[in-house]
TORVEX-528316 format. One record per residue (C-alpha): x, y, z; residue in one letter. Coordinates in steps of 0.5 Angstrom, whole numbers, padded with zeros to 4 digits, always signed. Each point is the difference from the previous one (the first is absolute). Layout:
N
XYZa
...
//
This chain:
444
+0091-0020-0009x
-0003+0004-0005x
-0003+0007+0001x
-0008+0000-0001x
-0003+0004-0006x
-0003+0006+0002x
-0007+0003-0002x
-0003+0006+0001x
-0007+0002-0001x
-0004+0007-0002x
-0008+0000+0001x
-0004+0005-0004x
-0008+0001+0002x
-0004-0003+0005x
+0000-0003+0007x
-0001-0007-0004x
+0006+0001-0004x
+0004+0001+0006x
-0003-0006+0003x
+0002-0004-0006x
+0007+0003+0000x
+0001-0002+0007x
-0002-0007-0002x
+0005-0001-0006x
+0005+0003+0005x
-0001-0006+0004x
+0000-0005-0005x
+0007+0002-0003x
+0002+0000+0007x
-0002-0007+0002x
+0004-0002-0007x
+0006+0003+0003x
+0000+0007-0003x
+0002+0006+0004x
-0005+0006+0000x
+0003+0006+0000x
-0002+0008-0001x
-0002+0002-0007x
+0005+0006+0001x
+0006-0005+0000x
+0003-0005-0005x
-0003-0006-0001x
+0000-0006-0005x
-0007+0000-0001x
-0005+0006+0000x
-0008-0002+0000x
-0005+0006-0001x
-0007-0001+0002x
-0004+0005-0004x
-0007+0003+0000x
-0003+0003-0007x
-0006+0004+0003x
+0003+0007-0003x
+0005+0002-0005x
+0004+0002+0005x
+0001-0007+0003x
+0002-0002-0007x
+0006+0005-0001x
+0002-0001+0007x
+0001-0008-0002x
+0005+0003-0005x
+0004+0005+0005x
+0001-0006+0005x
+0003-0005-0005x
+0005+0006-0002x
+0002+0001+0007x
+0001-0008+0001x
+0004+0000-0006x
+0004+0006+0002x
+0001-0003+0007x
+0002-0007-0003x
+0001-0001-0007x
+0001-0007+0000x
-0006-0002+0004x
-0006-0003-0003x
-0007+0004+0001x
-0007-0003+0000x
-0006+0003+0000x
-0007-0002+0002x
-0006+0002+0002x
-0006+0004-0003x
+0004+0004-0005x
+0003-0007-0002x
-0006-0004-0001x
-0003+0006-0005x
+0006+0002-0004x
+0005-0005+0000x
+0003+0001-0007x
+0001+0007+0002x
+0004-0001+0006x
+0004-0006-0003x
+0003+0006-0004x
+0002+0004+0005x
+0008+0000+0000x
+0002-0004+0006x
-0006-0004+0001x
+0001-0008+0000x
-0006-0003+0002x
-0008+0002+0000x
-0004-0004+0004x
-0008+0000+0000x
-0005-0001+0005x
+0000-0007+0000x
+0007-0001+0000x
+0002+0005+0005x
+0001-0005+0006x
+0003-0005-0005x
+0006+0005+0000x
+0005-0005+0002x
-0001-0004-0006x
+0002+0005-0004x
+0006+0004+0003x
+0005-0006-0001x
-0001+0001-0008x
+0001+0007-0001x
+0006+0002-0004x
+0002+0007-0002x
+0002-0002-0007x
-0008-0001-0002x
+0000+0007-0003x
-0007+0002+0004x
-0004-0002+0005x
-0003-0007+0000x
-0007+0000+0001x
-0004-0005+0004x
-0007+0003+0001x
-0006-0005-0002x
-0008+0002-0001x
-0002+0003+0006x
-0007-0004-0001x
+0004-0006+0002x
+0002+0003+0007x
-0004-0004+0005x
+0004-0001+0006x
+0001+0004+0006x
+0007+0001+0003x
+0000+0003+0007x
+0005+0005+0002x
+0001+0005+0006x
+0005+0006+0000x
+0005+0000+0006x
+0004+0006-0001x
-0002+0004+0006x
-0001-0004+0006x
-0006+0004+0003x
-0004-0001-0006x
-0001-0006-0005x
-0005+0000-0007x
-0003-0006+0000x
-0003-0002-0007x
-0006-0004+0000x
-0003+0001-0007x
+0002+0001-0007x
-0003+0002-0006x
-0006+0003-0002x
-0007-0002-0004x
-0002+0007+0000x
+0000+0004-0007x
+0001+0007+0002x
+0001+0004-0007x
+0007+0003+0002x
+0003-0005+0004x
+0005-0005-0003x
+0001-0004+0006x
-0004-0006-0002x
+0004-0001-0006x
+0007+0001+0004x
-0003-0005+0006x
-0005-0004-0003x
-0006-0003+0003x
-0002+0001+0008x
+0002-0005+0004x
+0002-0001+0008x
+0004-0004+0005x
-0004-0004+0005x
-0002+0002+0007x
+0005-0005+0003x
+0006+0002-0004x
-0001+0008+0001x
-0001-0002+0008x
+0007-0004-0001x
+0003+0006-0003x
-0002+0005+0005x
+0002-0005+0006x
+0007+0000-0004x
+0000+0008-0001x
-0001+0000+0008x
+0005-0004+0001x
+0005+0004-0004x
-0002+0006+0005x
-0005+0004-0004x
-0005+0003+0004x
-0005+0002-0006x
-0002-0003-0006x
-0003+0003-0006x
-0005-0004-0004x
+0001+0001-0007x
-0002-0002-0007x
-0002+0002-0007x
-0008+0000+0002x
+0001-0002+0007x
-0008+0000+0002x
+0000-0005-0006x
+0003-0005+0005x
-0003-0007-0002x
-0003+0003-0006x
-0005+0003+0004x
-0003+0005-0005x
-0005-0004-0002x
-0002-0002+0007x
+0000+0007+0002x
-0004+0002-0006x
-0005-0005+0001x
+0001-0005-0006x
+0002-0006+0004x
+0000-0003+0007x
+0005+0001+0005x
+0004-0007+0000x
+0007+0001+0001x
+0004+0005+0005x
+0000+0008-0003x
+0004+0006+0003x
-0005+0001+0006x
+0001-0007+0002x
+0008+0001-0001x
+0000+0006+0004x
-0004-0004+0006x
+0005-0006+0000x
+0006+0005+0000x
-0003+0004+0006x
+0001-0006+0004x
+0008+0000-0001x
+0002+0002+0007x
+0007+0001-0003x
-0001+0006-0004x
-0002+0006+0003x
-0003+0004-0006x
-0003-0001-0007x
-0001+0005-0005x
-0005-0001-0006x
+0003+0003-0006x
-0004+0003-0006x
-0007-0003-0001x
-0005+0001-0005x
-0006+0004+0003x
-0005-0006-0003x
+0004-0005+0004x
+0001+0004+0006x
-0006-0003+0004x
-0004+0002+0006x
+0002-0007+0003x
+0008+0002-0001x
-0001+0007+0003x
-0004-0002+0006x
+0005-0006+0001x
+0006+0005+0000x
-0004+0005+0004x
+0000-0005+0006x
+0007-0003-0001x
+0006+0001+0004x
+0005-0002-0006x
-0003+0003-0006x
+0002+0008+0000x
-0006+0005-0002x
+0003+0002-0006x
-0003-0002-0007x
+0003+0002-0007x
-0006+0000-0005x
+0001+0002-0007x
-0005+0005-0003x
+0003+0002-0007x
-0005+0005-0001x
-0006+0004+0003x
-0004+0000-0006x
-0004-0006-0002x
+0001+0002-0007x
+0007-0001+0000x
-0001-0006+0005x
-0004-0003-0006x
+0005+0001-0005x
+0005-0003+0005x
-0004-0006+0000x
+0000+0000+0008x
-0005-0004+0003x
-0003+0005+0005x
-0003+0007+0000x
+0003+0006+0004x
-0007-0001+0005x
+0003-0007+0002x
+0007+0003+0001x
-0003+0005+0005x
-0004-0005+0003x
+0006-0004+0002x
+0004+0006+0003x
-0007+0001+0004x
+0000-0007+0002x
+0007+0000+0002x
+0000+0007+0004x
-0007-0002+0004x
+0004-0006+0002x
+0007+0003+0001x
-0001+0007+0001x
+0008+0001+0001x
+0002-0005-0007x
+0004+0003-0005x
-0002-0001-0007x
+0004+0001-0006x
-0002+0001-0007x
+0003-0001-0007x
-0003+0005-0006x
+0002+0000-0007x
+0000+0007-0004x
+0000+0002-0007x
-0004-0007-0002x
-0003+0001-0007x
-0006+0004-0001x
+0001+0003+0007x
-0002+0007-0001x
+0001+0006+0005x
-0007-0001+0003x
+0001-0007+0001x
+0007+0001+0004x
-0004+0005+0004x
-0005-0005+0002x
+0005-0005+0002x
+0004+0006+0004x
-0006+0002+0003x
-0002-0008+0002x
+0006-0001+0003x
+0000+0006+0004x
-0006-0002+0003x
+0002-0007+0002x
+0003-0001+0007x
+0006-0003-0003x
+0008+0001+0003x
+0004+0000-0007x
+0001-0001-0007x
+0004-0003-0005x
-0001+0004-0006x
+0002-0003-0007x
+0001+0003-0007x
-0003-0004-0005x
+0005-0002-0005x
-0002-0004-0006x
+0002-0008+0000x
+0000-0004-0006x
-0005-0005-0001x
-0005+0003+0004x
-0007+0002-0002x
+0001+0007+0003x
+0006+0002-0004x
-0005+0000-0006x
-0005+0004+0003x
-0002+0007-0002x
+0001+0006+0004x
+0007+0000+0001x
+0002+0005+0006x
+0006+0004-0002x
+0006-0002+0005x
+0001+0007+0003x
-0008+0000+0002x
+0001-0007+0003x
+0006+0003+0004x
-0004+0006+0002x
-0005-0005+0003x
+0005-0004+0003x
+0003+0006+0004x
-0007+0002+0002x
-0002-0007+0003x
+0007-0001+0003x
-0002+0007+0004x
-0006-0003+0002x
+0003-0006+0003x
+0005+0004+0004x
-0006+0004+0003x
-0003-0006+0002x
+0006-0004+0003x
+0002+0006+0004x
-0007+0001+0002x
-0001-0007+0002x
+0007+0000+0004x
-0002+0006+0004x
-0007-0003+0002x
+0004-0004+0004x
+0005+0005+0004x
+0000-0001+0007x
-0002-0008+0000x
+0004-0006+0001x
+0000-0005-0005x
+0005-0007-0001x
+0006+0001-0005x
+0004-0005-0003x
+0007+0003+0001x
+0005+0000-0006x
+0006+0003-0002x
+0001+0007-0002x
+0005+0003-0004x
+0001+0005+0005x
+0004-0004+0005x
-0003+0004+0006x
-0007-0002-0002x
-0004-0006-0001x
-0006+0000-0005x
-0006-0005+0000x
-0008+0000-0002x
-0005+0000+0005x
-0006-0006+0000x
-0004+0005-0005x
+0006+0002-0004x
+0002+0007+0002x
+0008+0000-0001x
+0004+0003+0007x
+0006+0002+0002x
+0003-0001+0007x
+0006+0001+0004x
+0002-0007+0003x
+0005-0005+0001x
+0002-0005-0006x
-0002-0005+0005x
-0007+0002-0002x
+0001-0003-0008x
-0006-0005-0001x
-0003+0001+0006x
-0008+0002+0000x
+0000+0006+0005x
-0006+0005+0002x
+0002+0007-0002x
-0003+0007+0001x
-0001+0004-0006x
+0002+0007+0001x
+0000+0004-0007x
+0002+0000-0007x
+0007-0001-0001x
+0004+0006-0003x
-0001-0003-0007x
-0007-0002+0001x
+0002-0007-0002x
-0002-0003+0007x
-0002+0001+0007x
+0005+0002+0005x
-0001-0005+0006x
+0003-0002+0007x
+0000-0007+0003x
-0007+0000+0004x
//
């Protein structure tokens, strides 16, 4: 009996990419391949890329070099957003044998048997992203406590800084029935928490036009999906990943507030606290709407955790504009920030805009908002010192501890037996840990 070929995977970027990498791994495994860790020798290396920042592009090249040093004779396949945007560039990276675009990603097995090291440079299979119109379901399962379930892909929005529509195509969604089936499958595998993911999650069922009053509601939208998932007794917890403020309706907020399964945790991209920048970014809201969404969440769920994405150094952002953003965020009742330094992306409107902000100034603004984020996160954590909250316990790098997140996304560290992993247990939150990254807690 011959030894099965081995395949290793490496993922760059978002939770959506992690869910798709897991789906690709299952695809290989079901066809007789043996998945191994990326740090091991393998016959095939698959790199699922991101292209949100220039750093992700450079990281792709570095990972390919690492794979080649590990197994010089292995085949290297690159897919994901970077592969769709710059297939020719990737094909010329030494060691790359195959580049797969968005429409070809889940047909990977149709191509790997034809790979040859004699071809000189990588074979490209990347069609026009405008032709990508099918939805490929996927969910991650690297961590048995939590799974990322993709329910939506692509985006019809035209934000001036973003290449994602060019990389992933038009907005499209899974069916409610298939999402429910995948959620049940995840539960059967033992995960206690499912995080719903998508490129533009709230547009599930192409709901933007309905929410913005341009057409009547006929098919299931994201609010309807949430209601159906909430009925699944098999799943203890659901979280909603990043959702646009214009798509986070009062209906969704009110439902989560009264749900035992959907956690009081929202991540809502803001990008700028200045309406001038929001207009130039081609965002579909003003900062006043964002403030209304935060106020609505806190009115319904005072204990809710709210995360926020911000971009600093966008073209035309003056020091006064930045200070306005800083003050707006400082006044918001949010819990933490993800801060991104603007970087020019080819074929975007923003790359041609005047008023380029010097790189050093972009970095300074990034650091300022990161400091604000840390202050807000610590204040949010300390607000719950002395309270008891449910935590999904997970493995900790320190063998004497377990870690986990409360329902409202406070990271905790607790002394507990290993038998506690993947259990949801009430814990007493005591104080900030020594490094301030979590709350020290004890089992209640």
